[in-house]
N, C-alpha and C positions, 0 to 999 in steps of 0.2 A: 872393581875393575871396569874400565870403559867398555861400552857395548859398541862394537864396530860391525856394520853390515855393508857388504860389498855386493851390489846388484850388477850381474854380468850381462846386462842388456847392451849390445854393442852400438846402439844409437848413442850411448854415453854411459860407460861404466861409472857407477855412482857409489862413492864411499860416504856413509853417514855414521857419525860418531856421536852418541848420546843425543840423537835428535837433530844434529847440525850437519848439513852437507859440507864436506871438507874437500871433495874432489869430484869432478865430472870429466870424463875423457872418452871421446868417440873411438870406436874400435877400428882404427886405421894405423898402419905402420908404413914407414918409408925406410928402405934399406939401400944404401949406396956405399961407395968406397970409404966414406967417413964413419960409418956405423949405422945404428938404428935409432930413429926418432919415432915417437908414437903420439897418438891423440891429436890435439889441435895443431901441434907443430907439424905433424905429417900432413894434415888436411891443407894447411897453408902453402904447401909445396906440391900438392897432388897433381895440379894441372900443368905445372912447369916440369915435373919429373914423373910423368904418368907410368913409365915402365918400371919405376922403382917402388911403386905403391902396392900395398896388399890390404884388402878389406874383408876377406872371407874367413879369416883364421878363427874367429870365435864361432861362426856358423859351422865351419868344417874343422873342428878341433881334432886333428889326427897327426900321425907321423908319416904320412905319405910324402915322399920326397918332392919338393917343389921342382917344377920343370926348369926353372931358372934359379936353382939354389945358389944363394950367396954365401960369402965367407962367414957371415954372422948368423945366418939362419938356414937350416936345412929343410924345415917343414913348418906347417902351421903351428905346431906345439911350441916351437922356438919363438915364433912371432908372438904367441900368446904370453910366453914367459917374459919377453921384453916389455910387452904392454903392461902386464900386471906389475912388473917391477917398477915401471915409471909411475903407475897409479899409487903403489905403496909408498914410493918416495915422496910423491906430492901430498900424501896423507900422513906423513910423519912416521912411516914404518911401524904400523900397529903390529903387536906381537900375535894377536888373535882376532879372528873375525868369523862371522857367519857368512857363507857364500850363497847368494840367491842365484840359482842357475836356470837357464832356459829350459822350458818344458820338454823340448825335443831331445835333450841329452839322455844318452843311454849309458850302460855300464862302462863302455870303452872311453867315452868322453869324460865321465866322472873320475875314472881312474887316472887319466892323463892330468886332469885338473888338480887332483890331490898330489900327484907327483910334482907338478909345477909349483904348487904352494909349498911343498916340503923343500924343494930346491931354493925357494926364496925365504925359507925359515919362517913361514907364516903358519901358525897353528890354526887349523880349521875346526871351529867349534861344531859346525853342522853344515850340510848341504841341504838347501831348501828349495823346492820347486817354486818358480816365480809366480805362476798363476795361483797356486794354493796360498802363497804368502799374501798376494795382493787382495784376494777375496777374504781371507781369514782376518785381515786387519780392518775390514770395513763392513762386510755384508751380513745381514740377518738371514735366518733360515729361508731357503728357497733353492731353485736351480738356475744357474747362470751360464752364459757363454762369455768367457773372459778373452778379450781380443787385445793382443799385444803386438806392437810393431817393433821389428828389429831392422838392422841395416839392409838385409837381403831377403827377408821373409816376414810374414805375419803368422803368428800362432793363434789358434782358436781352441781354447780349452773348455770343455764342459765340466762344470764344477757343481757338486751337490753339497748343500749346507743344511745339516740338521744338528745333531749333537756334535758332529765332527764336520770339518771341511775336507771333502774328498774329491780328487780329480778322477773323472770317469773316462775321459778320452782326450786326445790332443790331435788336432788337424793342422798340418803344416801347409801354408800357402806360399810357395816360392815365387820369386819375382814380384812380390808385392810390398817390398820393404822401402825404407827411407831413401836408400841410394837411388832406386828407380824414380821415386817421386822427385827427388832433387834434380836428377838429370832432366826430367820432363819440364820442371819449373824453370831451369836454366834455359832450356830451349825457348820457352815462352817469353822470358825476359829478353833474350837475345833477339828474337824476332821483333819484339816491340821496339827495341833500341834501333834495330836496323831500319824498320819501317818509319819511325817517327823522327829519329835523330841522325839517320844515315851513318850509323856507327856499327860496324861488324865486330862485336865484342868477342866472338869466337875465332876470329882470324888469327890472333896471337895468343900464345899460352899465358902470357902475363895478364892480359885483359880478361881472358877466360877465368883465370884464378880470382880476379877481382869479383866477377859475377858470383862465384861459389862462396867467396868470403862474405859477401853481403847477403846471400840468399836467406840464411836463418832469420835475419831481421825482417826481410821482406815477407817471408811466410808468416811470421808472427803478426805483422801489420795486416796482411790479407785476411787473417782470421778475425780481425776486429773492425775492419772498415769495408765500405762498399767499393772504394777505389783508392789506389795508392800511386804515388809517383816514385819511380825507381830512378836513381841518379848515380852517376859514376864520374870520377875525375881520372883521366888517363892522359899522360904526357902533357899535363898542363891544360887540357881541354875538358870542358864539362858537358856531359851528355845526360839527357833526361827523357823518360817516356812515361805516359800514364797507362795504367793497366787496371781493368775492372777486377775486383776481387773474385767475381764469379768465374773468371778465366783460371785463377788458381784453384778454385773449388773444382772446376772441371778436371784439372790435373789430378787432384786427389781422387775424384770419382773414377778416373781411368785406372789408377793403381789399385783401388779398393773394389773394383768390379767383381772379381771372383769372391772376395769376402762377402759382399752383399748377396751374391747368388747363393752362398752356402748357409746363410743365416736363416733359420726357420722364422716364419711369420710371428710365432708366439714366443720366441726366445727373449729372455731378459738379458740384455747385453751390458757388460761392463767393459769400459775402455781404459787401457793404460795411458799414463800421462804422455808418453812419447808420441802417441797417436792422437790423443784428444785435442792437442793444441794446433793441429794442422787445419788449414782452411776447409771448412765444410764437413769435416770428418764426423762429428757428432750428428749432424743433420742427415748425412748419408746412411748412418747406422741406426737412426732413430727408430723407436725410442731407445736411448742408450744413456748410461750414466758414466761420467768421467770420474775415475778414481784419482785421488791425490797422488802427487809424486812420492810422498812418503808412505804409501800404503804398505809396502813390504816391510819397512822399518817398524811400522805400527805393530804388525803381526809378530815380528821377532821380539820386540820389547814386551808385548803382552804375554807371549807364550814361550819365553826363553827357557823356562823349566821343562817344557815339553820337548825341547830339542836335545834329547839325550843321545849318548854315544851308541853307535851300532856295534855289531860283533867285531868289526875291524877297527873300532875306535872312533869312527866318524859316521854318523847317521845320515842317510839320504831320506829326507822328510817329504812325503807326499800327502800327509794328512795332519791336520792341526785341529785343536778345539775351536768351537765357534766363538767369535768375539763377544765380550760382555758389553761392548759399547759400539753398536753398529752406527754408521754414519747416515743411514737412510732406512726407510721402510720398504719392505718387499711389496711389489704389486700383487694384490690378492686376485686380481683378474687380469687375464692376458690383454695386453694392449697391441692391437694390430700394427705391424710395421708399416710406416707410411711409404707410399710410392713417391718417386721424385716428382716435383711439380712440373706441370706442362710436359708430360710424357708424350713424345711424338706419336702421331697416328699414321703419317704418310712420310715418304721420302720423295723429295722433289729432284727430278733430273731434267734439266732444261725447263720446258714449260709443262711437263707432265708430272702429276702427283700419283705415286704408286702406293696403294694401301699396305700397311704393315700388319703382320700376324705372327702366329707362332711358327709358321712355315717360312724359312729364310728366303729373302730376296738377295740376289747376288749382284753386286756393283762391280762393273768392269772398267778397266783403265781407258777404254775408248768411249765412255759415257753411257754405255748400255746398262739397263736393269733387266735381269732375266731370272727365271725360276730355277735355273741350273747354272753351275759354274762352268765357264769355258776359258781355261787358262787362268792367269793371275787375276784374282778378284778378292773382294771381302764380302762378308755376309751380314745382313742386318735382319733382326727378328725381334719379336716382343715376347718376353718371358716374365711371368709374375708382375705384369703391368710395368715392366722396365724395357726400354728399347736398348738392345745390345748390338754392338758391332764386333764381329769376329774377323781378324786379319788373317789372310792366307796368301802369302807369296807375292804381295805387291806392296810397294811403299805407300803407306797410308798416314795421313795427318788429320788431326781434328783441331780446328782453329789454329793451325800452324804448328801444333805440337805432335811429335810422332806418337801414333797410337800403340798401345800395348796389345797383347794378343786378344783380350776381351775388354771392351770399353763401354761404359754407360753413355748414352746419348741424351741430349736435351734438344727441344725444339729450337731451331735457329742455329745449331751447330753447322759449321762448314767442314765437310768431309772432302779431302782432296786426295786423289790417287795419281800415281806416276808423276811426281814432281809438279802437281798442279794442272795437269792436262785434262783431268776430269773432276768435276765438282758436283757434289750431291748435298742436299740440305734437308734434314729431318724437319717436318713441320707438324703442327697440331691443327687438324681440321675440326671445327666445332659445328656439329649438326644443327 
């Protein structure tokens, strides 16, 4: 019998059959009067029909009624049903599969998932924790932090590998997912097109959709080049802008700021494929190893006999034997995590450079820098040799991109507050 593995990471549900990927579908659904469409078909209409789009149903798999429940879908479980049905159709309707599930799933989510699978007449051979699967397919003995990106969060799982691969803990980092990164990257591209080509791509839904459609390719290029040209054709006209890859890296750094803060300096980091391919991600998390996209399938293929049935017929597996064929050697000595290059030492406001330290400095919309917050402001400080910006109640952009709640800063970044009325620049002063 064929071995089917379905990885339920909502950046792209992946079906692998006998080592061959047969379907990848992002966790997005669009519901309107005509019915439900899922995956790429939903993404291609998301900007044109934003009120009809749902993206959190795998993250929040439950039966809580939707505030705008539609005829076809009452809750997130219904949306997950439709998405999984479309994935199974694209994969040729396999009769049986191992489901690789997000590490944050608890009993309630797992029970719903099994109910959805039963309704779709899919026999679940086992439920397998995604972090355990990824590490068990690749890693030699040691202790690791497995970092996986999903659409709306990042999970950090501490994994111990000795005779068995065991998950010790899971940390969930909300608002650090692919959707936030894509939104910030779209803002970056739109600002470049407006400034260089005088084209406001976000003015109309159709042109905004074009930005989102092209974005995955641009992100892939930015991960491989120092500079790239973004180009669009709209209403018969051609528009182009040049963007430095480091600006895309900065977007990644803003989204991953909290992840970087929580990593220990001696942690050996393993990075899932959905995150590893983003601009600058591996450098930001360095030293880190990127795991292959088929890491989970490797584990299932090697350890399928260990995926036995549980007391209710389906096992939830959070422990597996160690692989007999690791892809890399474990670091015998801890390698210190590298700090970002050119970490700022001061922040420039007007013609005055204010030194940075662990004690926050507060940047205000009127251009002042103070030791205390007075009204709407943001705070800048240095923690673990990283300059961090914390946004609090004021519109803040870094190099034209809206800042997330905590953002990593580089020397030369432009911090603008209150729609550009106040400008601050982190700088590096060399003694």
